[in-house]
C-alpha positions as CSV (number, residue, x, y, z in Angstrom):
1,M,104.7,80.8,102.0
2,F,102.8,83.7,100.5
3,E,104.4,87.1,100.4
4,A,102.7,90.2,99.4
5,H,104.1,92.7,97.3
6,A,103.4,96.0,96.8
7,I,100.8,97.1,94.2
8,D,100.7,100.6,92.0
9,S,97.6,102.2,92.8
10,S,97.5,105.0,90.2
11,N,95.4,102.5,87.8
12,K,92.2,101.0,90.1
13,T,91.6,98.4,87.3
14,E,95.0,97.1,87.3
15,F,95.0,97.7,91.4
16,Y,92.4,95.4,92.1
17,R,93.4,92.9,89.3
18,E,96.6,92.2,91.1
19,L,95.1,92.4,95.0
20,T,92.4,89.7,93.8
21,S,95.6,87.7,92.3
22,Q,97.3,88.0,95.4
23,L,94.0,87.2,97.5
24,G,93.6,83.9,95.5
25,G,97.3,83.0,96.3
26,L,97.0,83.9,99.8
27,L,93.8,81.9,100.5
28,T,94.7,78.4,98.5
29,G,94.5,75.8,100.3
30,E,92.5,76.9,103.7
31,R,88.8,77.1,104.1
32,D,88.4,78.2,107.5
33,L,86.7,81.3,108.2
34,I,88.4,83.2,110.9
35,A,92.0,82.5,109.0
36,N,90.4,83.6,105.6
37,A,88.9,86.7,107.1
38,A,92.2,87.6,109.1
39,N,94.2,87.4,106.2
40,T,92.3,89.1,103.7
41,S,91.5,92.1,106.2
42,A,95.3,92.3,106.8
43,L,95.9,92.1,102.8
44,I,93.2,94.8,102.3
45,F,94.7,97.3,104.9
46,Q,98.2,96.6,103.8
47,M,97.5,97.2,100.1
48,L,94.9,100.0,99.7
49,P,96.2,103.4,100.6
50,D,94.1,105.8,103.0
51,L,92.2,103.2,105.0
52,N,92.0,103.6,108.5
53,W,89.7,100.2,108.9
54,A,89.3,97.1,107.0
55,G,87.7,93.8,108.2
56,F,84.8,91.7,108.6
57,Y,81.1,91.8,110.4
58,F,79.4,88.1,110.3
59,L,75.6,88.1,110.6
60,R,74.2,86.2,113.4
61,A,70.8,84.9,114.3
62,D,69.7,87.3,111.0
63,D,69.1,90.3,112.7
64,E,72.8,91.1,114.2
65,L,76.2,91.7,112.9
66,V,78.9,90.6,115.1
67,L,82.5,91.9,114.6
68,G,84.8,89.7,113.0
69,P,88.6,89.8,111.9
70,F,89.5,93.4,111.4
71,Q,92.8,95.7,110.9
72,G,92.5,99.1,112.5
73,K,91.1,100.5,115.8
74,V,88.8,99.0,118.3
75,A,85.1,98.7,116.8
76,C,81.6,98.1,117.8
77,V,81.1,94.6,118.2
78,R,77.3,94.5,117.5
79,I,75.2,96.0,115.1
80,P,71.8,95.4,114.3
81,K,70.4,94.5,110.8
82,G,69.3,98.1,109.4
83,K,71.3,100.3,111.3
84,G,74.3,102.0,110.2
85,V,76.2,101.4,106.9
86,C,77.0,98.2,107.8
87,G,73.3,97.2,108.6
88,A,71.8,99.2,105.6
89,S,74.1,96.7,103.4
90,V,72.7,93.8,104.8
91,Q,69.0,95.0,104.7
92,R,69.5,96.3,101.1
93,R,71.4,93.0,100.5
94,A,73.5,95.3,98.3
95,S,76.8,97.0,98.6
96,V,76.7,100.7,100.1
97,L,79.3,103.3,98.9
98,V,79.2,106.6,101.7
99,E,81.1,109.7,100.5
100,D,80.4,111.2,103.5
101,V,79.4,109.2,106.8
102,Y,78.0,112.3,108.3
103,A,75.4,112.7,106.1
104,F,74.5,109.0,106.0
105,P,71.2,108.9,108.3
106,G,71.9,106.6,111.4
107,H,76.0,106.5,110.9
108,I,77.4,104.5,113.5
109,A,80.6,106.2,114.4
110,C,82.9,103.5,116.1
111,D,86.2,105.7,114.8
112,S,85.1,109.6,114.9
113,A,88.2,109.8,112.3
114,S,86.1,107.7,109.7
115,R,84.7,110.2,106.9
116,S,83.9,107.5,104.0
117,E,82.9,104.1,104.1
118,L,82.5,101.2,101.9
119,V,80.4,97.9,102.5
120,V,79.9,94.8,100.5
121,P,77.6,92.2,101.7
122,L,78.5,88.6,101.5
123,I,76.1,86.7,100.0
124,E,75.8,82.6,99.2
125,D,73.1,80.8,98.0
126,G,70.9,83.8,98.5
127,K,71.7,84.3,102.2
128,V,73.5,87.0,103.9
129,L,76.2,85.7,105.7
130,G,77.9,89.3,106.6
131,V,79.6,92.1,105.4
132,I,83.3,93.4,104.4
133,D,83.5,97.3,105.9
134,L,86.0,99.7,104.7
135,D,86.7,103.2,106.4
136,S,88.8,105.9,105.2
137,P,89.8,109.2,107.1
138,N,89.5,110.7,103.7
139,A,85.7,112.0,102.6
140,S,85.1,110.6,99.1
141,R,87.8,107.9,99.2
142,F,85.9,105.2,97.6
143,D,84.1,105.2,94.2
144,A,83.0,102.8,91.9
145,D,85.9,101.0,90.8
146,D,86.4,100.4,94.7
147,Q,83.0,99.0,94.9
148,A,83.7,96.5,92.2
149,G,86.8,95.6,93.1
150,I,85.9,95.0,96.6
151,E,82.7,92.9,95.4
152,K,85.3,90.7,93.6
153,V,87.3,90.1,96.6
154,A,84.1,89.3,98.5
155,E,83.5,86.5,95.9
156,I,87.2,85.0,96.2
157,F,86.8,85.0,100.0
158,L,83.5,83.3,99.7
159,A,84.6,80.9,97.2
160,S,87.8,80.0,99.3
161,T,86.0,79.5,102.5
162,D,83.5,77.4,104.8
163,F,80.8,79.1,106.7
């Protein structure tokens, strides 16, 4: 049985090395999309400090993201491609790091307490399948180290999951 253990977050490189190691162990032997997305979002939410939302949106019909498993307050269910930070990530096919969501044109405020956001697309065989979305009540919560760490989380999730 997998058991998560606390990770020292003072060194982000070591933090993400340990987080991805724990994620690999957590997902070993399970290929189900919903189960793996649920456990991945729970692990992220449990381990990363200063989050108020962590979860997935999955791309449907190439033009709309639909809410997947998450941890946090209730969320927007559908986000059109190109709208908000999540939709921008899909359209750009790249991670989007926003220090202040109120300065991001077209930001969708699912939770008015969110101040910063990091969205990493899930891309497999050249196709965008969805995104991992992290929100924080703190402005400038995320940096390049967080982006690189969550991009590695996305790689592990994709390698362990059947879509």
